[in-house]
All heavy atoms as a GROMACS GRO file, in nm:
protein
  509
    1VAL      N    1   2.552  -4.160  -5.603
    1VAL     CA    2   2.657  -4.076  -5.549
    1VAL      C    3   2.793  -4.143  -5.556
    1VAL      O    4   2.892  -4.082  -5.526
    1VAL     CB    5   2.625  -4.032  -5.404
    1VAL    CG1    6   2.504  -3.943  -5.401
    1VAL    CG2    7   2.610  -4.148  -5.312
    2ALA      N    8   2.796  -4.267  -5.596
    2ALA     CA    9   2.922  -4.340  -5.609
    2ALA      C   10   2.925  -4.407  -5.746
    2ALA      O   11   2.821  -4.434  -5.805
    2ALA     CB   12   2.935  -4.444  -5.499
    3PRO      N   13   3.045  -4.434  -5.796
    3PRO     CA   14   3.055  -4.497  -5.927
    3PRO      C   15   3.009  -4.643  -5.927
    3PRO      O   16   2.986  -4.700  -6.033
    3PRO     CB   17   3.203  -4.486  -5.963
    3PRO     CG   18   3.273  -4.464  -5.833
    3PRO     CD   19   3.175  -4.397  -5.742
    4ALA      N   20   2.995  -4.701  -5.810
    4ALA     CA   21   2.950  -4.839  -5.798
    4ALA      C   22   2.860  -4.850  -5.676
    4ALA      O   23   2.865  -4.765  -5.588
    4ALA     CB   24   3.072  -4.931  -5.783
    5PRO      N   25   2.777  -4.953  -5.671
    5PRO     CA   26   2.694  -4.971  -5.551
    5PRO      C   27   2.780  -4.976  -5.426
    5PRO      O   28   2.893  -5.024  -5.428
    5PRO     CB   29   2.626  -5.106  -5.575
    5PRO     CG   30   2.627  -5.123  -5.722
    5PRO     CD   31   2.755  -5.057  -5.769
    6LEU      N   32   2.725  -4.927  -5.319
    6LEU     CA   33   2.800  -4.916  -5.195
    6LEU      C   34   2.714  -4.966  -5.080
    6LEU      O   35   2.595  -4.939  -5.075
    6LEU     CB   36   2.838  -4.769  -5.182
    6LEU     CG   37   2.842  -4.693  -5.055
    6LEU    CD1   38   2.966  -4.730  -4.976
    6LEU    CD2   39   2.851  -4.545  -5.091
    7ARG      N   40   2.774  -5.041  -4.992
    7ARG     CA   41   2.702  -5.096  -4.878
    7ARG      C   42   2.727  -5.008  -4.756
    7ARG      O   43   2.840  -4.983  -4.719
    7ARG     CB   44   2.751  -5.238  -4.849
    7ARG     CG   45   2.670  -5.306  -4.745
    7ARG     CD   46   2.705  -5.452  -4.738
    7ARG     NE   47   2.615  -5.519  -4.647
    7ARG     CZ   48   2.614  -5.647  -4.624
    7ARG    NH1   49   2.699  -5.724  -4.689
    7ARG    NH2   50   2.529  -5.700  -4.539
    8CYS      N   51   2.620  -4.960  -4.697
    8CYS     CA   52   2.628  -4.874  -4.579
    8CYS      C   53   2.578  -4.952  -4.458
    8CYS      O   54   2.458  -4.956  -4.430
    8CYS     CB   55   2.548  -4.747  -4.600
    8CYS     SG   56   2.610  -4.645  -4.734
    9ARG      N   57   2.668  -5.013  -4.387
    9ARG     CA   58   2.629  -5.099  -4.275
    9ARG      C   59   2.559  -5.022  -4.164
    9ARG      O   60   2.471  -5.076  -4.097
    9ARG     CB   61   2.751  -5.173  -4.223
    9ARG     CG   62   2.804  -5.272  -4.326
    9ARG     CD   63   2.913  -5.360  -4.267
    9ARG     NE   64   2.978  -5.438  -4.371
    9ARG     CZ   65   2.934  -5.556  -4.414
    9ARG    NH1   66   2.827  -5.609  -4.362
    9ARG    NH2   67   2.999  -5.620  -4.509
   10ALA      N   68   2.596  -4.896  -4.143
   10ALA     CA   69   2.529  -4.816  -4.039
   10ALA      C   70   2.381  -4.797  -4.073
   10ALA      O   71   2.295  -4.802  -3.985
   10ALA     CB   72   2.598  -4.681  -4.023
   11VAL      N   73   2.352  -4.779  -4.200
   11VAL     CA   74   2.212  -4.766  -4.244
   11VAL      C   75   2.141  -4.899  -4.226
   11VAL      O   76   2.027  -4.904  -4.177
   11VAL     CB   77   2.204  -4.717  -4.390
   11VAL    CG1   78   2.061  -4.718  -4.439
   11VAL    CG2   79   2.265  -4.578  -4.403
   12GLU      N   80   2.206  -5.007  -4.265
   12GLU     CA   81   2.147  -5.140  -4.247
   12GLU      C   82   2.112  -5.165  -4.100
   12GLU      O   83   2.005  -5.215  -4.069
   12GLU     CB   84   2.244  -5.248  -4.294
   12GLU     CG   85   2.265  -5.252  -4.443
   12GLU     CD   86   2.368  -5.357  -4.482
   12GLU    OE1   87   2.392  -5.452  -4.404
   12GLU    OE2   88   2.424  -5.344  -4.592
   13GLN      N   89   2.204  -5.130  -4.012
   13GLN     CA   90   2.180  -5.151  -3.869
   13GLN      C   91   2.064  -5.066  -3.818
   13GLN      O   92   1.989  -5.110  -3.731
   13GLN     CB   93   2.307  -5.122  -3.790
   13GLN     CG   94   2.415  -5.226  -3.813
   13GLN     CD   95   2.547  -5.189  -3.747
   13GLN    OE1   96   2.565  -5.079  -3.697
   13GLN    NE2   97   2.640  -5.283  -3.748
   14ALA      N   98   2.049  -4.946  -3.871
   14ALA     CA   99   1.939  -4.859  -3.830
   14ALA      C  100   1.804  -4.915  -3.874
   14ALA      O  101   1.701  -4.889  -3.811
   14ALA     CB  102   1.959  -4.718  -3.887
   15LEU      N  103   1.804  -4.994  -3.982
   15LEU     CA  104   1.680  -5.049  -4.036
   15LEU      C  105   1.647  -5.190  -3.985
   15LEU      O  106   1.530  -5.226  -3.976
   15LEU     CB  107   1.689  -5.054  -4.189
   15LEU     CG  108   1.695  -4.920  -4.261
   15LEU    CD1  109   1.730  -4.942  -4.408
   15LEU    CD2  110   1.564  -4.845  -4.246
   16ALA      N  111   1.748  -5.266  -3.953
   16ALA     CA  112   1.731  -5.408  -3.922
   16ALA      C  113   1.634  -5.433  -3.806
   16ALA      O  114   1.650  -5.377  -3.697
   16ALA     CB  115   1.865  -5.472  -3.891
   17GLY      N  116   1.533  -5.514  -3.835
   17GLY     CA  117   1.439  -5.558  -3.732
   17GLY      C  118   1.342  -5.452  -3.683
   17GLY      O  119   1.275  -5.472  -3.582
   18ARG      N  120   1.335  -5.342  -3.752
   18ARG     CA  121   1.246  -5.234  -3.709
   18ARG      C  122   1.138  -5.209  -3.813
   18ARG      O  123   1.158  -5.231  -3.932
   18ARG     CB  124   1.328  -5.106  -3.688
   18ARG     CG  125   1.433  -5.125  -3.578
   18ARG     CD  126   1.510  -5.001  -3.551
   18ARG     NE  127   1.422  -4.894  -3.507
   18ARG     CZ  128   1.459  -4.767  -3.504
   18ARG    NH1  129   1.581  -4.732  -3.542
   18ARG    NH2  130   1.375  -4.674  -3.463
   19PRO      N  131   1.023  -5.158  -3.770
   19PRO     CA  132   0.920  -5.123  -3.868
   19PRO      C  133   0.967  -5.005  -3.952
   19PRO      O  134   1.041  -4.919  -3.903
   19PRO     CB  135   0.800  -5.084  -3.781
   19PRO     CG  136   0.860  -5.042  -3.651
   19PRO     CD  137   0.984  -5.127  -3.634
   20LEU      N  138   0.926  -5.002  -4.076
   20LEU     CA  139   0.968  -4.894  -4.166
   20LEU      C  140   0.874  -4.775  -4.147
   20LEU      O  141   0.789  -4.744  -4.230
   20LEU     CB  142   0.969  -4.944  -4.311
   20LEU     CG  143   1.046  -4.859  -4.411
   20LEU    CD1  144   1.188  -4.832  -4.365
   20LEU    CD2  145   1.047  -4.928  -4.546
   21ASP      N  146   0.890  -4.709  -4.033
   21ASP     CA  147   0.807  -4.592  -4.002
   21ASP      C  148   0.893  -4.466  -4.009
   21ASP      O  149   1.013  -4.471  -4.039
   21ASP     CB  150   0.741  -4.608  -3.865
   21ASP     CG  151   0.841  -4.627  -3.752
   21ASP    OD1  152   0.961  -4.596  -3.768
   21ASP    OD2  153   0.799  -4.674  -3.644
   22ALA      N  154   0.832  -4.352  -3.982
   22ALA     CA  155   0.902  -4.224  -3.996
   22ALA      C  156   1.025  -4.215  -3.907
   22ALA      O  157   1.130  -4.163  -3.949
   22ALA     CB  158   0.806  -4.109  -3.967
   23ALA      N  159   1.017  -4.265  -3.786
   23ALA     CA  160   1.132  -4.258  -3.694
   23ALA      C  161   1.248  -4.344  -3.744
   23ALA      O  162   1.364  -4.301  -3.740
   23ALA     CB  163   1.090  -4.300  -3.554
   24THR      N  164   1.218  -4.463  -3.790
   24THR     CA  165   1.321  -4.552  -3.842
   24THR      C  166   1.385  -4.493  -3.966
   24THR      O  167   1.507  -4.496  -3.983
   24THR     CB  168   1.263  -4.691  -3.873
   24THR    OG1  169   1.207  -4.744  -3.754
   24THR    CG2  170   1.369  -4.786  -3.926
   25ILE      N  171   1.303  -4.437  -4.053
   25ILE     CA  172   1.353  -4.376  -4.176
   25ILE      C  173   1.445  -4.259  -4.144
   25ILE      O  174   1.552  -4.244  -4.202
   25ILE     CB  175   1.236  -4.335  -4.268
   25ILE    CG1  176   1.168  -4.461  -4.322
   25ILE    CG2  177   1.284  -4.245  -4.381
   25ILE    CD1  178   1.037  -4.436  -4.394
   26ALA      N  179   1.405  -4.175  -4.050
   26ALA     CA  180   1.488  -4.061  -4.010
   26ALA      C  181   1.622  -4.108  -3.953
   26ALA      O  182   1.727  -4.051  -3.982
   26ALA     CB  183   1.414  -3.974  -3.910
   27GLU      N  184   1.618  -4.213  -3.872
   27GLU     CA  185   1.741  -4.266  -3.813
   27GLU      C  186   1.832  -4.324  -3.921
   27GLU      O  187   1.954  -4.304  -3.918
   27GLU     CB  188   1.709  -4.373  -3.709
   27GLU     CG  189   1.830  -4.418  -3.632
   27GLU     CD  190   1.796  -4.515  -3.521
   27GLU    OE1  191   1.690  -4.501  -3.459
   27GLU    OE2  192   1.879  -4.605  -3.496
   28ALA      N  193   1.774  -4.393  -4.016
   28ALA     CA  194   1.854  -4.451  -4.125
   28ALA      C  195   1.919  -4.341  -4.210
   28ALA      O  196   2.037  -4.351  -4.245
   28ALA     CB  197   1.767  -4.540  -4.213
   29ALA      N  198   1.844  -4.237  -4.240
   29ALA     CA  199   1.899  -4.126  -4.318
   29ALA      C  200   2.012  -4.057  -4.242
   29ALA      O  201   2.115  -4.020  -4.299
   29ALA     CB  202   1.790  -4.027  -4.354
   30ALA      N  203   1.995  -4.041  -4.111
   30ALA     CA  204   2.099  -3.978  -4.029
   30ALA      C  205   2.224  -4.065  -4.020
   30ALA      O  206   2.335  -4.014  -4.001
   30ALA     CB  207   2.045  -3.949  -3.890
   31ALA      N  208   2.207  -4.196  -4.037
   31ALA     CA  209   2.320  -4.289  -4.027
   31ALA      C  210   2.402  -4.296  -4.156
   31ALA      O  211   2.510  -4.356  -4.156
   31ALA     CB  212   2.269  -4.429  -3.991
   32PHE      N  213   2.352  -4.235  -4.263
   32PHE     CA  214   2.426  -4.241  -4.390
   32PHE      C  215   2.562  -4.174  -4.371
   32PHE      O  216   2.569  -4.058  -4.331
   32PHE     CB  217   2.349  -4.172  -4.502
   32PHE     CG  218   2.414  -4.190  -4.636
   32PHE    CD1  219   2.385  -4.301  -4.713
   32PHE    CD2  220   2.505  -4.098  -4.683
   32PHE    CE1  221   2.446  -4.320  -4.836
   32PHE    CE2  222   2.568  -4.116  -4.806
   32PHE     CZ  223   2.538  -4.227  -4.882
   33PRO      N  224   2.670  -4.244  -4.400
   33PRO     CA  225   2.804  -4.187  -4.376
   33PRO      C  226   2.842  -4.083  -4.482
   33PRO      O  227   2.841  -4.110  -4.601
   33PRO     CB  228   2.896  -4.309  -4.385
   33PRO     CG  229   2.822  -4.407  -4.469
   33PRO     CD  230   2.675  -4.381  -4.447
   34ALA      N  231   2.874  -3.963  -4.436
   34ALA     CA  232   2.911  -3.854  -4.528
   34ALA      C  233   3.033  -3.890  -4.612
   34ALA      O  234   3.045  -3.846  -4.726
   34ALA     CB  235   2.934  -3.726  -4.451
   35ASP      N  236   3.122  -3.970  -4.556
   35ASP     CA  237   3.243  -4.006  -4.630
   35ASP      C  238   3.217  -4.111  -4.739
   35ASP      O  239   3.307  -4.148  -4.813
   35ASP     CB  240   3.353  -4.052  -4.537
   35ASP     CG  241   3.318  -4.177  -4.458
   35ASP    OD1  242   3.200  -4.217  -4.456
   35ASP    OD2  243   3.409  -4.234  -4.397
   36ALA      N  244   3.094  -4.156  -4.751
   36ALA     CA  245   3.060  -4.251  -4.857
   36ALA      C  246   3.063  -4.183  -4.994
   36ALA      O  247   3.077  -4.248  -5.095
   36ALA     CB  248   2.922  -4.311  -4.832
   37VAL      N  249   3.049  -4.052  -4.994
   37VAL     CA  250   3.054  -3.975  -5.118
   37VAL      C  251   3.199  -3.935  -5.140
   37VAL      O  252   3.256  -3.859  -5.063
   37VAL     CB  253   2.963  -3.850  -5.109
   37VAL    CG1  254   2.969  -3.771  -5.237
   37VAL    CG2  255   2.822  -3.892  -5.076
   38GLU      N  256   3.259  -3.988  -5.246
   38GLU     CA  257   3.403  -3.976  -5.261
   38GLU      C  258   3.455  -3.859  -5.342
   38GLU      O  259   3.566  -3.815  -5.320
   38GLU     CB  260   3.457  -4.105  -5.323
   38GLU     CG  261   3.432  -4.226  -5.236
   38GLU     CD  262   3.478  -4.354  -5.301
   38GLU    OE1  263   3.520  -4.351  -5.419
   38GLU    OE2  264   3.472  -4.458  -5.236
   39HIS      N  265   3.379  -3.809  -5.439
   39HIS     CA  266   3.440  -3.713  -5.531
   39HIS      C  267   3.338  -3.617  -5.593
   39HIS      O  268   3.219  -3.641  -5.590
   39HIS     CB  269   3.513  -3.788  -5.641
   39HIS     CG  270   3.421  -3.873  -5.725
   39HIS    ND1  271   3.379  -3.996  -5.683
   39HIS    CD2  272   3.360  -3.850  -5.842
   39HIS    CE1  273   3.296  -4.046  -5.775
   39HIS    NE2  274   3.284  -3.960  -5.872
   40ASP      N  275   3.393  -3.511  -5.651
   40ASP     CA  276   3.312  -3.420  -5.732
   40ASP      C  277   3.293  -3.482  -5.870
   40ASP      O  278   3.365  -3.574  -5.908
   40ASP     CB  279   3.386  -3.286  -5.751
   40ASP     CG  280   3.404  -3.207  -5.623
   40ASP    OD1  281   3.322  -3.222  -5.532
   40ASP    OD2  282   3.500  -3.129  -5.616
   41SER      N  283   3.196  -3.430  -5.942
   41SER     CA  284   3.180  -3.472  -6.081
   41SER      C  285   3.143  -3.348  -6.162
   41SER      O  286   3.126  -3.239  -6.107
   41SER     CB  287   3.070  -3.577  -6.095
   41SER     OG  288   2.943  -3.518  -6.086
   42ALA      N  289   3.127  -3.367  -6.290
   42ALA     CA  290   3.087  -3.256  -6.375
   42ALA      C  291   2.944  -3.212  -6.344
   42ALA      O  292   2.903  -3.102  -6.380
   42ALA     CB  293   3.098  -3.297  -6.521
   43PHE      N  294   2.868  -3.296  -6.274
   43PHE     CA  295   2.728  -3.268  -6.248
   43PHE      C  296   2.701  -3.215  -6.109
   43PHE      O  297   2.605  -3.142  -6.087
   43PHE     CB  298   2.645  -3.394  -6.272
   43PHE     CG  299   2.661  -3.448  -6.410
   43PHE    CD1  300   2.739  -3.561  -6.432
   43PHE    CD2  301   2.603  -3.386  -6.518
   43PHE    CE1  302   2.756  -3.610  -6.559
   43PHE    CE2  303   2.620  -3.435  -6.646
   43PHE     CZ  304   2.697  -3.548  -6.667
   44ALA      N  305   2.782  -3.254  -6.011
   44ALA     CA  306   2.756  -3.211  -5.873
   44ALA      C  307   2.883  -3.222  -5.789
   44ALA      O  308   2.963  -3.313  -5.806
   44ALA     CB  309   2.647  -3.298  -5.810
   45SER      N  310   2.896  -3.129  -5.697
   45SER     CA  311   3.012  -3.130  -5.608
   45SER      C  312   2.998  -3.241  -5.504
   45SER      O  313   2.888  -3.290  -5.476
   45SER     CB  314   3.026  -2.995  -5.538
   45SER     OG  315   2.920  -2.978  -5.444
   46ARG      N  316   3.108  -3.276  -5.442
   46ARG     CA  317   3.107  -3.376  -5.335
   46ARG      C  318   3.020  -3.327  -5.220
   46ARG      O  319   2.942  -3.404  -5.163
   46ARG     CB  320   3.250  -3.401  -5.286
   46ARG     CG  321   3.256  -3.503  -5.174
   46ARG     CD  322   3.396  -3.509  -5.112
   46ARG     NE  323   3.403  -3.609  -5.009
   46ARG     CZ  324   3.352  -3.596  -4.886
   46ARG    NH1  325   3.288  -3.488  -4.852
   46ARG    NH2  326   3.362  -3.694  -4.799
   47ALA      N  327   3.029  -3.199  -5.186
   47ALA     CA  328   2.949  -3.144  -5.076
   47ALA      C  329   2.800  -3.157  -5.105
   47ALA      O  330   2.721  -3.194  -5.017
   47ALA     CB  331   2.986  -2.998  -5.053
   48TYR      N  332   2.759  -3.127  -5.228
   48TYR     CA  333   2.618  -3.140  -5.264
   48TYR      C  334   2.574  -3.286  -5.256
   48TYR      O  335   2.469  -3.317  -5.200
   48TYR     CB  336   2.593  -3.085  -5.405
   48TYR     CG  337   2.452  -3.111  -5.452
   48TYR    CD1  338   2.347  -3.033  -5.406
   48TYR    CD2  339   2.423  -3.215  -5.540
   48TYR    CE1  340   2.217  -3.057  -5.446
   48TYR    CE2  341   2.294  -3.240  -5.581
   48TYR     CZ  342   2.192  -3.160  -5.534
   48TYR     OH  343   2.062  -3.186  -5.574
   49ARG      N  344   2.655  -3.374  -5.310
   49ARG     CA  345   2.620  -3.517  -5.307
   49ARG      C  346   2.608  -3.569  -5.165
   49ARG      O  347   2.520  -3.647  -5.133
   49ARG     CB  348   2.724  -3.598  -5.383
   49ARG     CG  349   2.718  -3.577  -5.533
   49ARG     CD  350   2.840  -3.640  -5.599
   49ARG     NE  351   2.839  -3.618  -5.739
   49ARG     CZ  352   2.823  -3.713  -5.831
   49ARG    NH1  353   2.810  -3.838  -5.794
   49ARG    NH2  354   2.823  -3.683  -5.958
   50ALA      N  355   2.699  -3.526  -5.077
   50ALA     CA  356   2.695  -3.569  -4.937
   50ALA      C  357   2.569  -3.518  -4.868
   50ALA      O  358   2.513  -3.585  -4.782
   50ALA     CB  359   2.819  -3.521  -4.863
   51ARG      N  360   2.524  -3.401  -4.908
   51ARG     CA  361   2.403  -3.344  -4.848
   51ARG      C  362   2.275  -3.408  -4.902
   51ARG      O  363   2.178  -3.429  -4.830
   51ARG     CB  364   2.401  -3.194  -4.870
   51ARG     CG  365   2.287  -3.126  -4.802
   51ARG     CD  366   2.300  -2.976  -4.813
   51ARG     NE  367   2.182  -2.914  -4.757
   51ARG     CZ  368   2.183  -2.833  -4.655
   51ARG    NH1  369   2.296  -2.800  -4.598
   51ARG    NH2  370   2.071  -2.780  -4.611
   52ILE      N  371   2.275  -3.439  -5.030
   52ILE     CA  372   2.152  -3.490  -5.093
   52ILE      C  373   2.135  -3.641  -5.074
   52ILE      O  374   2.022  -3.691  -5.076
   52ILE     CB  375   2.147  -3.452  -5.243
   52ILE    CG1  376   2.005  -3.463  -5.298
   52ILE    CG2  377   2.240  -3.538  -5.326
   52ILE    CD1  378   1.910  -3.362  -5.245
   53ALA      N  379   2.242  -3.715  -5.053
   53ALA     CA  380   2.232  -3.861  -5.040
   53ALA      C  381   2.135  -3.903  -4.929
   53ALA      O  382   2.048  -3.989  -4.953
   53ALA     CB  383   2.368  -3.923  -5.021
   54PRO      N  384   2.143  -3.848  -4.808
   54PRO     CA  385   2.047  -3.889  -4.705
   54PRO      C  386   1.904  -3.849  -4.740
   54PRO      O  387   1.809  -3.919  -4.704
   54PRO     CB  388   2.095  -3.815  -4.580
   54PRO     CG  389   2.236  -3.779  -4.606
   54PRO     CD  390   2.248  -3.761  -4.754
   55VAL      N  391   1.888  -3.739  -4.812
   55VAL     CA  392   1.754  -3.696  -4.854
   55VAL      C  393   1.696  -3.799  -4.952
   55VAL      O  394   1.579  -3.839  -4.939
   55VAL     CB  395   1.759  -3.556  -4.920
   55VAL    CG1  396   1.624  -3.517  -4.978
   55VAL    CG2  397   1.806  -3.452  -4.819
   56LEU      N  398   1.777  -3.841  -5.047
   56LEU     CA  399   1.730  -3.940  -5.144
   56LEU      C  400   1.702  -4.074  -5.076
   56LEU      O  401   1.605  -4.143  -5.111
   56LEU     CB  402   1.833  -3.957  -5.256
   56LEU     CG  403   1.855  -3.832  -5.342
   56LEU    CD1  404   1.967  -3.857  -5.442
   56LEU    CD2  405   1.727  -3.790  -5.412
   57LEU      N  406   1.785  -4.111  -4.978
   57LEU     CA  407   1.760  -4.233  -4.902
   57LEU      C  408   1.627  -4.224  -4.829
   57LEU      O  409   1.546  -4.318  -4.834
   57LEU     CB  410   1.874  -4.257  -4.803
   57LEU     CG  411   1.855  -4.375  -4.708
   57LEU    CD1  412   1.846  -4.506  -4.784
   57LEU    CD2  413   1.969  -4.378  -4.607
   58ARG      N  414   1.602  -4.112  -4.764
   58ARG     CA  415   1.475  -4.093  -4.692
   58ARG      C  416   1.356  -4.103  -4.788
   58ARG      O  417   1.256  -4.168  -4.759
   58ARG     CB  418   1.475  -3.960  -4.618
   58ARG     CG  419   1.355  -3.943  -4.528
   58ARG     CD  420   1.359  -3.815  -4.446
   58ARG     NE  421   1.357  -3.698  -4.533
   58ARG     CZ  422   1.457  -3.609  -4.542
   58ARG    NH1  423   1.565  -3.624  -4.469
   58ARG    NH2  424   1.446  -3.506  -4.622
   59ARG      N  425   1.368  -4.040  -4.904
   59ARG     CA  426   1.259  -4.046  -5.003
   59ARG      C  427   1.235  -4.188  -5.052
   59ARG      O  428   1.120  -4.231  -5.066
   59ARG     CB  429   1.290  -3.955  -5.121
   59ARG     CG  430   1.281  -3.809  -5.089
   59ARG     CD  431   1.316  -3.725  -5.210
   59ARG     NE  432   1.319  -3.584  -5.178
   59ARG     CZ  433   1.357  -3.490  -5.262
   59ARG    NH1  434   1.397  -3.522  -5.385
   59ARG    NH2  435   1.357  -3.364  -5.226
   60ALA      N  436   1.343  -4.261  -5.078
   60ALA     CA  437   1.329  -4.399  -5.127
   60ALA      C  438   1.266  -4.488  -5.021
   60ALA      O  439   1.176  -4.568  -5.052
   60ALA     CB  440   1.465  -4.453  -5.168
   61LEU      N  441   1.309  -4.475  -4.897
   61LEU     CA  442   1.252  -4.557  -4.790
   61LEU      C  443   1.106  -4.520  -4.764
   61LEU      O  444   1.023  -4.610  -4.738
   61LEU     CB  445   1.334  -4.542  -4.662
   61LEU     CG  446   1.475  -4.600  -4.668
   61LEU    CD1  447   1.552  -4.565  -4.541
   61LEU    CD2  448   1.471  -4.750  -4.690
   62THR      N  449   1.072  -4.393  -4.772
   62THR     CA  450   0.933  -4.350  -4.755
   62THR      C  451   0.845  -4.409  -4.865
   62THR      O  452   0.737  -4.461  -4.839
   62THR     CB  453   0.922  -4.198  -4.751
   62THR    OG1  454   0.999  -4.150  -4.639
   62THR    CG2  455   0.780  -4.151  -4.737
   63ALA      N  456   0.893  -4.403  -4.988
   63ALA     CA  457   0.818  -4.458  -5.101
   63ALA      C  458   0.801  -4.609  -5.084
   63ALA      O  459   0.692  -4.664  -5.110
   63ALA     CB  460   0.888  -4.428  -5.232
   64ALA      N  461   0.904  -4.678  -5.039
   64ALA     CA  462   0.896  -4.822  -5.017
   64ALA      C  463   0.795  -4.853  -4.908
   64ALA      O  464   0.715  -4.947  -4.919
   64ALA     CB  465   1.032  -4.879  -4.980
   65SER      N  466   0.796  -4.776  -4.802
   65SER     CA  467   0.700  -4.798  -4.693
   65SER      C  468   0.557  -4.778  -4.741
   65SER      O  469   0.469  -4.861  -4.713
   65SER     CB  470   0.730  -4.702  -4.578
   65SER     OG  471   0.634  -4.715  -4.476
   66LEU      N  472   0.534  -4.671  -4.814
   66LEU     CA  473   0.399  -4.643  -4.863
   66LEU      C  474   0.354  -4.749  -4.964
   66LEU      O  475   0.237  -4.787  -4.965
   66LEU     CB  476   0.393  -4.504  -4.924
   66LEU     CG  477   0.414  -4.388  -4.825
   66LEU    CD1  478   0.423  -4.255  -4.898
   66LEU    CD2  479   0.305  -4.386  -4.720
   67ALA      N  480   0.446  -4.796  -5.047
   67ALA     CA  481   0.413  -4.897  -5.148
   67ALA      C  482   0.374  -5.030  -5.085
   67ALA      O  483   0.302  -5.110  -5.146
   67ALA     CB  484   0.530  -4.916  -5.244
   68THR      N  485   0.422  -5.054  -4.965
   68THR     CA  486   0.391  -5.180  -4.898
   68THR      C  487   0.283  -5.164  -4.790
   68THR      O  488   0.268  -5.250  -4.704
   68THR     CB  489   0.518  -5.241  -4.836
   68THR    OG1  490   0.573  -5.149  -4.742
   68THR    CG2  491   0.621  -5.274  -4.941
   69GLY      N  492   0.213  -5.052  -4.795
   69GLY     CA  493   0.103  -5.032  -4.704
   69GLY      C  494   0.140  -4.969  -4.571
   69GLY      O  495   0.058  -4.960  -4.480
   70GLY      N  496   0.264  -4.922  -4.560
   70GLY     CA  497   0.307  -4.856  -4.438
   70GLY      C  498   0.251  -4.715  -4.429
   70GLY      O  499   0.186  -4.665  -4.521
   71ALA      N  500   0.279  -4.651  -4.320
   71ALA     CA  501   0.228  -4.515  -4.299
   71ALA      C  502   0.342  -4.418  -4.274
   71ALA      O  503   0.337  -4.334  -4.185
   71ALA     CB  504   0.131  -4.513  -4.182
   72ALA      N  505   0.450  -4.433  -4.349
   72ALA     CA  506   0.566  -4.344  -4.330
   72ALA      C  507   0.524  -4.206  -4.365
   72ALA      O  508   0.556  -4.109  -4.315
   72ALA     CB  509   0.682  -4.388  -4.415
   0.00000   0.00000   0.00000
């Protein structure tokens, strides 16, 4: 959603020191800052990117949890 990697400290704080379970994943996705998505592109509007970014984060964290034996 950004032209370069971006650090989301609010997401980091939601994850730090907690088990990677469904509640933690939901909190981390909710913490994703909408203003992290800066612009429209030829492929997707800023509004779409802002809406889909937390969904993709949730999917990635769920996959990571399952890959490591978690029960997300």
